[in-house]
TORGU-5721 format. One line per 2 residues: number of its first residue (from 1); for each residue z, y, x of N, C-alpha, C. Coordinates in steps of 0.2 Angstrom, whole numbers, m for minus. Each point is the difference from the previous one (the first is absolute). Last residue first. Layout:
BEGIN
NUM) Z/Y/X/Z/Y/X/Z/Y/X  ...
! end
This chain:
BEGIN
230) m76/37/30/m2/4/m1/m5/3/m6  17/m24/9/m7/2/2/1/8/m9
228) 13/m18/0/2/5/5/m6/4/3  0/m15/m20/5/7/m2/1/2/8
226) m23/m10/m6/5/m4/2/6/9/0  m27/m10/m11/7/1/3/4/3/2
224) m20/m14/m7/3/0/8/3/4/m2  2/m14/m23/m6/3/5/1/1/7
222) 18/m5/m12/m4/m7/1/m6/3/m1  12/16/3/2/m4/3/m1/m2/0
220) 0/18/m16/m9/m3/6/4/m3/7  14/13/m22/2/m3/8/m8/m1/5
218) 0/m9/m24/m2/12/3/4/2/3  2/m26/0/m5/6/m5/m2/3/2
216) 22/m7/3/m5/m3/8/m6/3/m5  12/3/m16/2/2/5/m5/0/9
214) 1/m12/m21/m1/5/m1/m1/3/4  8/m19/4/m7/m3/0/m4/8/m3
212) 23/m2/m2/m2/m1/7/m6/3/2  8/m5/m23/2/9/2/0/m2/6
210) m5/m22/m9/m7/7/m4/2/8/4  7/m25/11/5/5/m8/m6/7/1
208) m8/m21/11/6/m2/m5/4/3/m3  m23/3/18/7/0/m1/1/m2/m7
206) m19/3/17/m1/m4/m6/7/m2/m2  m7/13/16/m7/0/m2/3/m3/m8
204) 18/m1/15/m3/9/m8/m6/1/1  7/m13/19/3/m5/m7/m2/3/m5
202) m6/9/20/m4/m5/m5/1/m2/0  11/14/8/m3/1/m4/m6/m6/m3
200) 18/m2/12/2/6/m7/m6/m3/1  m2/m6/19/m2/m4/m3/4/m1/m7
198) m2/21/14/m6/m6/m1/m1/m3/m4  22/9/7/m6/4/m5/m5/m2/m3
196) 13/m11/20/3/m3/m6/m2/5/m6  m8/4/22/m5/m2/m1/4/m5/m9
194) 9/23/11/m12/m1/m2/m1/m9/m5  20/4/12/1/3/m8/m5/m1/m2
192) 2/m5/20/4/m10/m3/m3/4/m7  m5/12/16/m5/m4/m1/1/m4/m5
190) 8/25/1/4/m4/4/m7/m8/m1  m1/28/m8/3/m9/m2/1/m2/5
188) m3/26/7/m8/m7/m4/10/m6/1  m1/30/4/5/m6/m1/m5/m3/m7
186) 0/19/19/m6/m5/m1/5/m4/m2  12/16/3/m6/5/m2/m7/m5/m1
184) 23/m7/5/0/5/m6/m7/1/1  7/m14/19/m1/m2/m7/m2/4/m6
182) 15/5/20/m8/0/1/m2/m4/m4  19/3/m6/0/7/m2/m7/m2/5
180) 13/m17/m2/m3/2/m8/m5/5/m1  11/m10/18/m5/m3/m1/m3/5/m5
178) 16/8/6/m4/1/7/m6/m4/m1  20/m1/m10/1/7/m1/m6/0/2
176) 9/m21/4/m4/m1/m5/m2/6/0  12/2/15/m5/m6/4/m6/0/m7
174) 22/13/m2/m4/3/7/m10/m5/0  22/m12/m13/m5/2/0/m3/8/2
172) 10/m16/12/m4/m3/m5/m1/6/m1  12/4/14/m5/m1/1/m4/m1/m5
170) 21/4/m6/m3/5/1/m6/m1/5  15/m18/m5/m5/3/m7/m3/6/2
168) 14/m8/19/m8/m5/m2/m3/2/m6  17/13/6/m3/1/4/m8/m6/0
166) 24/m4/m10/m7/6/m6/m7/5/6  15/m22/9/m2/m1/m8/m5/8/m5
164) 12/4/21/0/m5/2/m8/0/m6  18/8/m3/m1/8/2/m7/m5/0
162) 14/m13/m20/0/6/7/m3/2/4  10/m2/m26/m5/m3/2/1/2/6
160) 12/11/m18/1/m8/9/m3/m5/0  m6/21/m14/3/3/6/4/m7/5
158) m12/m8/m18/m5/9/3/4/m1/6  6/m22/m14/1/11/m3/m3/1/6
156) 6/m24/m1/0/3/m8/0/6/1  m8/m17/21/5/6/m3/m1/0/m8
154) m16/m14/18/7/0/m1/6/4/m1  m26/m2/m4/5/7/4/6/m3/2
152) m26/m7/m3/7/m3/m3/4/4/6  m25/8/m10/7/0/5/4/m3/m1
150) m28/4/m6/6/m3/m2/4/m2/4  m20/11/m6/1/3/2/8/m2/1
148) m30/m2/m6/8/m4/m1/3/6/6  m28/4/m14/5/m1/9/8/m1/m3
146) m29/3/m9/9/0/m2/3/m3/7  m26/10/m12/3/m2/6/10/1/m6
144) m15/5/m16/m5/m2/8/4/m4/5  5/m4/m26/3/2/6/m3/1/6
142) m1/m12/m24/m6/1/8/0/7/3  14/m15/m16/m1/7/m2/m6/2/5
140) 12/m16/4/m6/m7/m6/m1/6/m4  13/3/24/m6/m3/0/m5/1/m6
138) 21/8/m6/m4/5/4/m6/m5/6  17/m13/m12/m5/7/m4/m4/6/2
136) 10/m19/16/m4/m2/m6/m4/9/m4  22/3/14/m10/1/5/m5/m7/m8
134) 22/3/m5/0/9/m1/m9/m1/2  13/m22/9/m1/1/m13/m1/9/m3
132) 3/m11/25/m9/0/m2/3/3/m8  16/7/13/m6/3/3/m6/m1/m4
130) 22/m14/m1/0/7/m6/m9/3/0  5/m20/14/m2/m1/m6/m2/5/m5
128) 8/5/22/m7/m6/0/m3/2/m7  22/6/4/m2/3/3/m10/m2/0
126) 21/m10/2/m1/m5/m8/m6/12/1  26/m7/19/m9/0/m4/m4/m1/m9
124) 24/16/9/m4/m8/2/m8/m1/1  9/19/m9/9/0/6/m4/m6/3
122) m20/13/m11/6/m5/0/4/0/5  m23/16/m10/3/m3/6/4/m4/m4
120) m28/13/m4/10/m3/m2/4/m5/5  m25/11/m9/5/3/5/7/m3/m5
118) m30/1/m1/7/m1/0/5/m2/5  m24/18/m5/5/m7/2/6/m1/m2
116) m31/10/m2/8/m5/m3/4/3/3  m24/12/m4/5/m4/6/8/m1/m5
114) m28/5/m11/6/2/3/5/m4/4  m23/m1/m11/0/6/3/5/3/0
112) m3/m17/m17/m1/0/6/m2/2/6  14/5/m19/1/m1/5/m5/m9/6
110) m11/17/m23/6/3/8/3/m5/6  m10/m11/m20/m5/3/4/2/4/5
108) 14/m16/m17/m1/4/2/m2/3/6  m1/m24/m12/4/5/4/m6/10/2
106) 3/m27/m21/m6/10/2/3/5/5  3/m28/1/0/2/m5/m6/9/0
104) 10/m15/16/m7/m5/m4/1/5/m6  9/10/19/m8/m1/1/m2/m2/m5
102) 21/12/m6/m1/m7/3/m7/2/0  14/9/m16/m3/4/6/m2/m2/8
100) 12/m6/m21/m7/m1/m4/m4/4/4  22/m4/5/m4/m4/0/m5/m1/0
98) 21/14/1/m9/4/5/m3/m6/m1  24/m1/m10/m5/4/m2/m6/1/0
96) 15/m13/13/m3/m3/m5/m3/6/m3  12/8/17/m9/2/0/1/m9/m1
94) 20/10/m6/m5/6/m1/m8/m5/3  19/m13/m1/0/3/m2/m5/6/m2
92) 7/m9/21/m5/m5/m5/m2/1/m5  14/15/9/m6/4/2/m3/m9/m2
90) 20/0/m3/m2/5/m5/m9/2/2  16/m20/10/m5/0/m7/m3/4/m4
88) 5/m2/27/2/3/m7/m5/m2/m5  m6/m13/22/m2/5/m4/5/0/m5
86) 5/m16/17/m5/1/m7/1/8/m1  14/m19/12/m6/1/4/m4/3/m4
84) 21/5/m9/m2/m6/1/m8/m2/3  1/22/m2/5/m3/m4/0/m6/m1
82) m6/21/19/m1/m4/m4/6/m6/m2  m10/27/m1/4/m5/3/m3/m9/m2
80) m21/18/0/7/m1/m6/4/m4/3  m23/18/m1/7/m3/6/3/m1/m5
78) m25/6/1/4/m1/m5/6/m2/4  m21/16/4/4/m1/2/4/m3/m4
76) m24/10/2/7/m1/m5/6/m4/4  m26/19/3/7/m4/2/5/m4/m1
74) m15/18/m9/m4/m5/8/3/m5/0  5/11/m26/0/m2/9/m4/m1/2
72) m1/3/m24/m3/7/4/2/1/7  4/m21/m13/m5/2/m1/0/5/1
70) 16/m6/m2/1/m5/4/m9/3/1  14/10/m12/0/4/3/0/m6/6
68) m3/m2/m20/m4/7/m2/m2/m1/10  15/m15/m11/m10/m3/m2/0/4/5
66) 22/7/m5/m3/m6/4/m4/m2/4  4/10/m24/2/7/9/m3/m5/6
64) m1/m13/m19/m6/5/1/2/4/7  17/m15/m13/m6/0/5/m4/4/4
62) 11/0/m21/5/2/4/m5/m2/8  m14/0/m20/2/6/1/6/2/7
60) m8/m26/m6/m4/4/2/1/11/2  10/m22/m9/3/5/5/m3/2/0
58) m6/m15/m16/4/2/m2/3/6/0  m26/m6/8/9/m5/1/3/5/m4
56) m23/7/m2/4/m4/m5/7/m5/3  m15/9/14/1/9/m5/3/m5/m4
54) m13/m12/15/6/3/4/4/5/m7  m17/m18/m12/m1/7/5/7/2/5
52) m11/m19/m15/3/3/m2/m3/7/3  8/m22/8/m6/m2/m3/0/7/m5
50) 13/m1/18/m5/m4/3/m4/3/m6  20/7/m4/m7/4/5/m2/m3/4
48) 11/m11/m18/m2/6/m3/m3/1/4  16/m14/1/m7/m3/5/m6/6/m3
46) 28/m7/0/m6/2/m8/m7/m1/2  18/m1/14/1/m5/0/m6/1/m7
44) 17/14/12/3/m4/m9/m7/m6/m2  11/16/25/m4/m2/m4/3/m4/m6
42) 18/17/10/m6/m7/0/m4/m3/m6  12/26/9/m5/m4/m5/m3/m8/4
40) 10/24/10/2/m8/1/1/m4/m4  m5/25/15/m2/m4/m7/3/m6/0
38) 8/21/12/m6/1/m4/m4/m8/m1  20/m7/7/m2/8/m3/m1/4/m5
36) 2/m24/14/m1/2/m8/m2/5/m2  m7/6/20/1/m8/m6/6/m1/0
34) m12/23/7/6/m5/2/m2/m5/m4  m21/19/12/4/m4/m3/8/m4/1
32) m18/24/9/4/m7/2/3/m5/m7  m18/17/18/4/m1/m8/3/m6/m2
30) m14/20/24/4/m9/m6/5/0/m2  m18/15/14/2/m1/m7/4/m7/1
28) m8/9/25/m2/m1/m8/3/0/m6  5/m18/25/m6/9/m4/1/3/m4
26) 6/m20/13/m5/1/m3/m3/5/m3  23/m4/9/m4/m1/5/m10/m1/m1
24) 18/2/m19/0/5/6/m3/0/7  2/m23/m13/m6/7/m8/2/8/5
22) 13/m19/10/m9/1/3/m7/3/m7  27/4/3/m6/0/3/m3/0/1
20) 8/m11/m19/4/9/0/m5/4/9  2/m24/m8/m5/4/m1/m1/5/1
18) 20/m7/10/m3/m4/1/m10/3/m2  22/5/m7/m2/4/2/m7/m1/3
16) 5/m13/m20/m1/5/0/m1/2/10  8/m21/1/m6/2/m2/m2/4/m3
14) 21/0/4/m4/0/5/m6/m3/0  16/15/m19/m1/m7/9/m4/m1/1
12) 8/11/m23/m7/4/7/7/m3/4  m4/m8/m27/1/6/8/m1/m2/2
10) m11/m9/m18/4/9/m2/5/2/5  m23/m23/1/5/4/m1/6/7/m1
8) m23/m8/6/2/m6/m5/7/m2/1  m20/23/4/9/m8/5/1/1/m5
6) m25/9/4/5/m3/m5/6/m4/3  m18/24/5/5/m5/5/5/m4/m5
4) m25/14/4/4/m2/m1/5/m4/2  m18/20/11/3/m10/0/5/1/m6
2) m20/16/13/3/1/m7/3/m8/m1  m14/18/18/3/m8/0/8/2/m5
! end
């Protein structure tokens, strides 16, 4: 099992500890990146990734180590504390660079055989909207299965969290880890993912962006091939 964690902050708070806890329960190799330390560029909206190819992005070389790690992982964990009811700006800036990977454009076929987890914490509320920020990208990338763990911890650091809440966190990470491990040998996308892919398939038969149309055609996806099948 290979797990990559993208931390939406560079400090090791409550969200970090929960992500670490889950990754250790999954076992195997763990690769971690901290934003904005390991990548802090903002998308400039040049659209070159959409029209010419992702390698034309001005930040391509900087983000490549993170992209390679995501491609190689079996499980992708996106972890962000709640900042004003949403994911951190660093996480948003990072995810913005993968718009070209959404199913409406050129999804990476490896995503359809991966599992993903969105993890967030808040002193109070905002976990649902924050996990949606990250979960939207995992879904539209085509990640086969996605799990979400959001906790209102009523604290501003890990040591201040009550033992009762830590017990709940322990139970939730164990439950998610068990689901991931049980599915690890037979990953199939959820029906919602397959359905959206098929809608995009119809659109790409007469698409508006030549780069996307050619990509889908080369993959054989506008015919009978599917990214989740060998």
